[in-house]
N, C-alpha and C positions, 0 to 999 in steps of 0.2 A: 521530663523528670524521673528517667530512667538511663540507667549506667550504659544501655546500648549492647548487654550480650544476649538479651532477650529476641534481639534480631542475628547478631554474627552468629552464636552457637547453632540456630537451625541452619542458616545460610552455608558454613562449614560445613556441617554434619552433611547435609544436603548434595554440598561438589565435591567434598573428600571424604569418600565414603568408605576409605581403608584407612584413615584416622579413626583409632578408638577413640569412644567419646567421651574418654577422662581425659585425654589430653585434649581435646577443646573445650572442655570446661574452663581446663586449666588456664590455656591458653586466652578463651573469651578474656578472663578478668584482667588479663593486661590491658587490653582496651578499655575495658569498664573502667579502670584507675585514670589509665588518660581524659577518657570522656566526663567521669565527673570533677576531677580537678579543675577542667579549664570551664566545666558548665558552673560546679558550684562557687570557684571564683569568680562567675560573670555575675550570679543572682548577689552573693554578697558583696561586691562592688556597688550594689545596687540600693545596698540594706534591705533585701529581700530573704533572711536568712534566722530564724529562730533557734539561736544559738542552745538554749537551755532543750529544747526538743530533741535537737540535733542529738547534743550529747548522750542522754537518753537511748533514742532509738539504737545510736552507732554503739553504747555501750553494749546491751543486751546483743545486738546482732553481731558485737567484736566474739563476742562468746561462742554462739551456735552455729558460726563462719565453716572456723575450723570443724565440727561436727560434722558439718556436712563436706565438705572435701575428702575429711578420713572414711566417709561411707562411700564413696566412689569406689575406692578398694575392695568393696564386698558386693557390689553390684557389675552384671556385666555390661557389655556395651550397648547389649539390643536392650536392655532393663533402664539403663539410662536415658536412652537415646526416646525410649516410647513416653519416661516421664516427662521429658522435654516436651513432645508433642502435647501431652496429655495438660502441661501446665501452661503452655502456648494458650490452648483452648480456653481454659481457665480464665487465663487472664485478659482475654479478647474485650468482655463487659467491662472490666474494671475500670481503666480509663471513662468510658463512656457514663458509668455509675457516678465518677466521680463528679464530671461535668451537671450529672442532676442532683449531685449534692450541694454544689455552689448554687445552681439556681435557685433550688428550694430555699436555700439559705439566704440569698436574696431578697425573695418576695418576703420571708418571713420576717425581715429586719427592715424592711422600708418605714422611713421613719424614725426608726429606734437608733440609739449610740452603738457605735462597734462595740464588740466584746471582746475582753482583754483576756488573750489565753495564757492560761496558767499551769504552763509545763511541769510542775512538783505535784499538783495535785491529778494531772492525767499520768504520771508517773508510770499507774500499771499496766494502763492500755499501750500505752510508748513503748513498754518494754516487751510486753506479748506482740507488738507488729514488730519489732526490730527483731527479738528473736526465731519468728517466723520468717523475714525477708534473709537472716542472717544465715538460715539453715539452707533455705533456697540458693540462696548465691553461692554458700560454696559445695553443694551439691551439683547444681546446672548449670554453674558460670555466669548467673547474669548478676546485675548491678542490684538487683533486688529494688530499686525501685519502683517497676512495675506492680509489685506489694502494698509500700508502703506511699506511694503518693494517692491512692483512692482511697488508702484506709486513714489516712490522717486529712485526710479533706472531710473525712466521716468522723473522727473522734476530735478535732480542733474548728473552732473558728476562725482559722489564719487563711487570708485571700490567697488566692490561687498561683499567682507566684510565689508567694511563701511557702507554699505547701512543696512548691517544686525545689528551691533553693534552698529548705533545708532537709527534704529527701534527700538531694544531691550531696549535701555535704555529710549526712548520717550514715551514707552507705557508703561512704570513703574510706575509712579507717577498716571495716571488716571486710574489705574487698582487697583491701593490702594482704589483712592477714588470710584471708582463704587463698591469695594468690601465692604467697609462699607455703601455705600448707603444701598446696598443690605442686609448686617449685622441688619442696623435698622430698616428694612421691616419685618426681621424673615424670610431672602431666602438663610440662610449659615447652613449648616448641618455640625458642627465642627468637627466631629469624619471624616466623610468622606474626610471634606475639611485638615485635618491635614497629612492624609494617601497620600494623593494626591499630596499634595507641596513635601513631602519628597521624592518621586518619582520621580516627575518630574524634581527638584531642580539637583538629580545625574543624571538624562537623559539629562537635558538641559547641564552641565556641558562636557558630554562625546559627545554630539551634538553640541558644539560648535568646542570642537579640530577636530571632522571631518570633520567639514564643510570647515574649512578652505583648506586641502587637498582633498575634494570629487573630483571623477571623473566626468568630466565636461559630464551633461546632467541628471544623475544618480539624486540626489535632486527633481530637475522638475520632472520625470517621476513619480517617488514615489507620490510626490506631488498631480499631476493630476491626476492619478486613485484614489490616495486614500482617495480625497475630495470629486470626481464622487461616488464611494463605501459609502463613510459615508452619503453623502444626500441620496441616494439610498435607506439606511438603513432606516434614519430618516424619509423619507415618509414612508415606511412600518411599522415602528413603530406607526406610524397615524393609520395606517387601521387598524393592530392590537387593 
């Protein structure tokens, strides 16, 4: 349920140390848009999307994403890379936390009718989540789903697959807006972005199909240790 930027940005930062971090942030969003488009379509086709919640999240994120993009011009590359490293370290427990929330919800509702989610009543919480995710998306070149998926799981009774589908659709417009803002500032490498977009679009379609029947706990464990590893590599790239 993430756009892919949380993986792409630190990997590119570690491999292409001479590339300015703001260019990595901007170019990563090309891939994020490709991933989110393919994955969101796959979930929507299965009816696993709450469109009202996605609209509320997306509207708030669309307003804050350009702010994050403009902030990159006021920070040097070391500051941006350090911010990315700390973000990855903080994001590592988020998806396992989402899994804990789902399991607690299942235990509490055994034998009860499923609760219907009213996105209108939850609009303030959804807007706060969207605004935070949009800011991170524009600043760090991530999709924002790293934040949205666990927080939406905690703030709503939506099933896990619907949380993923809603998160991906919600973060698609702000990712496009942030990408346009970065492009106007010259922070996008078109050739690298095109190659990343093709690869992540294919991977996103496969990942969406796999997530529906993934073994419980497997994806959460991979995400947790993967984010910690990428955080460590990003800190190492700073020292080098």
